[in-house]
N, C-alpha and C positions, 0 to 999 in steps of 0.2 A: 504493500500500500504506500502511496505517496505520503511521506512524513510531513509534508507541508499542507496536506489537504485540510486538516482541522483549522489551521490559521486562515486558509483561503475562505472557508465557510464563514468563519467569524467576520472576516473583512466584508464578505458579501452581505451578511446580516446587517452590519452597521450601515452599509450604503443604502439598503432598501427599507430599513426599519420605519422611516417616516411615511413610506408609501403603503404600509401594510394596514389591514383592518385592525380595529382595537384588540380583538381576541388574538390575532396572529402576532400583533406587536407585543402583547403580554407573554406569549409563548417564546418569542424571539428574545425578549429581555431575560426571561428565565434561563434560557440556554447560555446567554452571554455571562450571566452572573453565577451560574452553577455548572460549569463545564464538567467537573468530575462526576457529580451526581447524574448529570444527563448521560454521561458515558456508561454508567452502571445500571441505571434504573430501567424498568419495563415501561411500555407506553402508558399503562394504567397508572403506575406510580408517578410518572412524570406529569401526567394530566392532573392528578390529585395535588401534587406539590405546586404546580404552576397555576392552578385555578382555571384551566381551560379544558375543553373536551379532547378526547383522543382524536376525533375527526379534525379538529383545528391543528393538531400536531402533524397529522398526515398531510393536510393542505399546505402547511408551512414547508414540509419536506419537499413536496412537489414543486412549490414555488421556487425553492432553491435548486431545483433540477434533479432531485432524487426520486426513486420509485416509491419510497415509503419511509416510515419512521425508522425502521431498523437500518436502512441504508444510510440515512442521515446520521444516526447515532454511532455507527461503526468507527468513523475516524476519531471520534472523541474517546471511545473505548480503547482504540489502538494506542492513543497517545498517553493513556494513563500510566503514571509511574507510582509504584507503591512506596510510600514513605516508611522507612525502617527506623523505629525509635531507638533500636540498639546502637545505631551509628552515632547517636548523640551521647550515649552513655546512660544505662538504665539501672544503676545500682539502687536508686531510689525505688524503682519498680519492684525489685526483689525484697526490699526492706519493708515496704508498706503491705502488711498482711492482716491488719485488724479489720473491724467491721466496716470502716469508712474507706478502706483502701481502694475499692472498686470505683467509687465516685471520684476520688482524688486522682487515681491513675488515668481515668478517662479524661478528666479536665486537663491534666498535665500533658498528656499525649496530644490532645486537641490544640492546646496553646502552641506547642512546638510545631505541629503540622501547619497551623495557619500562619505562623511566623515564616516558615519555610516557603509556603505558597505565596505569601504577600511579597517576599523578597524576589521570588522567582518571576513575579509579574512586572518587575521594574527592569530598567536598563540604565547603564552608566550614562549613556547619552541623554536620556530624559531627565535624570536627576541633575546632571550638570546644567542642562538648559534651564530648568526651574531655578536653580541656585543663581545662575548668571542673570536671569530675569529679575530676581529679587535684589541682587547687588546693584544692578543698574537703575532700579526704580527710586524716585525721590522718597516715596512712602510705600511701605508694605503693610497691609492689614491682614490679620488672621481672624476668622470668625467661626463660631460653632455655638451650639446650644445644648443644654442638658448634659447628658453623659459625655458627649464629644467636647464639651467646653473644657473639661480637664485636660484633654489632649492639646487643645489650642493654647491653654494657659501655659502648660509645660513647654510647648514649642516656642512660644513668645518669650518666656522667662529665660530659657537657655539661649535661644537664637539671638536675643537682643544684645547679649554680651559680645557677639561677633558682628552683629548688624544693627546699628543704632536706629535705623529707620523702621524697624519692625515693631508693630503695636497690635494689641488685641482689641477687637470690638465684638459685642458691646462691652463697655465698662460699667460697673455698678448697675443702675436701674434703667439705663437708656436703651435704645435699640441700635442695631448695627447701622441701619440706614441713617439715623440721626448723625452718627459719627463718620459717615462716608460722604457727607454733603460737600466737603472741601476737596474730595479726591478728584483727580484728573486723569486724562488719557495715558499718562506715563506711569501711573501708580498700579500696584498689584494687589489683588484680593486673593487670599488663600482661604478657601471654604472647606470645612470638614463636616461631612454629613453621611449618615448610613441609613439603610432601610429600617423603619419608615422615615422618610426624609423630613427634616424640620421645615415647617412653613416659613419661619423667620429667616432661616439660612437660604432657602430658595429665593425668597424675596430680595435678600441682600445681594445674591448673585445676579438677579435680573437688574437690580438697580445699578450695580457696578458696571455691567455691560452697557447700560443706557448712558453711563458717564464716559464710556470708552476705555474703561480700565481693563487690564489684562487679568484673566481669571484662571486660577489653578485650583483644582478640586481634588481632595483626598476622599475617596468614597469606595463603595463596594460595587459600583456599576458605572459604566460610561453613559448610560441613558438615565437621566434624572427627571427632568420635567420639560414640557414643551417650551420652546423659546430660549432655553439655556444653552448658550454657545460657549464652550470651554476651550481655553487655549492649551492647557495641559491637564491630563487626568492621571493621578497616581492611584492605582487600584490596590485595595487591601481586602483580604478575606476576614470575615467577622463571625464565622460559624462558631457555635458554642454548645456545650453540653447542658446548659441551663437556659432559662427563659430569655435572658438579655444577651446582646452581642458581646463577643470577646474582643477587646481592643488591643490584644498583644501584637497582632499583625500590623495594625495601623501605627502603633508606637514604633515598631521596627522600621517602617517606612519613613517616619519622621526622623528617626535617628540617622538614617542614610542621608537625608537632606541636611540635617545639622552638620554631619561630618563633612559634606561637600561644601557647605557655607564656610566652615572654618578653613578648609583646604584652599579654596579659591580666595578667601579673604587674606590669606598670607600673613605677613608681618603685622599689618594694621589690625587684623582680627585678633592675633595673638596678643598684641599690646592692649587692646580693649579688655580681653579676658584677664590679663595680668592686673590691669588697673582695678577691675571689679574685685579681684581676690585681695589685693592690697587694701582696698577700701573696707572690705568686710573684716579683715584682720584688725584694722585700725579701730573699728567700731565694736570690736569684740563680738562679732556675729556668731562665732563658733565657741561652744563651751569647752573649757579645759579645766582640769582639776588643779587646785592650788598646790603648791609645792609640798605643804605639810599634810595634805590630805592623802589618804590611802584607802584601798578597798579591802 
């Protein structure tokens, strides 16, 4: 089988998705967002997970030039690579034998798998492009809501030490749009949102594009909402063993971007980081035991 066939299918889906019916668009989005599951599951299971009928999946397969569902699924099944947790080191797996071990082993294995999957979906070229875009911009804003806000705050807190133009919106009780009113065409908005997508974040993205800003999105899908035109998308897997999304993969992607910012920033970024460290030590930001104290 042609090893590039799966990627060709994905490319074709992205090109035609806006021209599909609502149900077929839902099915197409599911395939893009769940490549591994799609490669493994039956047509009935895929229909249940995606929320469309089996007939819709067959219609989509034929629209893409395949005879049926199985023929469309085969390149995704062929491309699957089994992740071996032992390669990472699984001493913890052998030690966890009590009643809660099964739950914890599952969560740990899932976290490692989605970190690996999220990093696999990046490219050095894309990470560098985003970092260079940020460094060249007069102002860089990062926005997110609810659980994703913690990711945005961490990224801004660490990233600002290397890039002084980086700021988080919204701050305090305002809205992101309120704080983007002075932004212009040369500025950048980094939006972080995962299924189900935050209404406030989508509105901020649309507003940013109306102002001519460059838009970078960290998400679990390249298809977010009608009218959202993204300059760069950084994809992260968020599957979890519990009800809420697991952010380990998203954090790994942000760490890649932070590393690239520091690398490209060179001596200037290093000097800013050193100045922050000196300032913190001067103001005794870090606790240390007094000389006469002992434990």
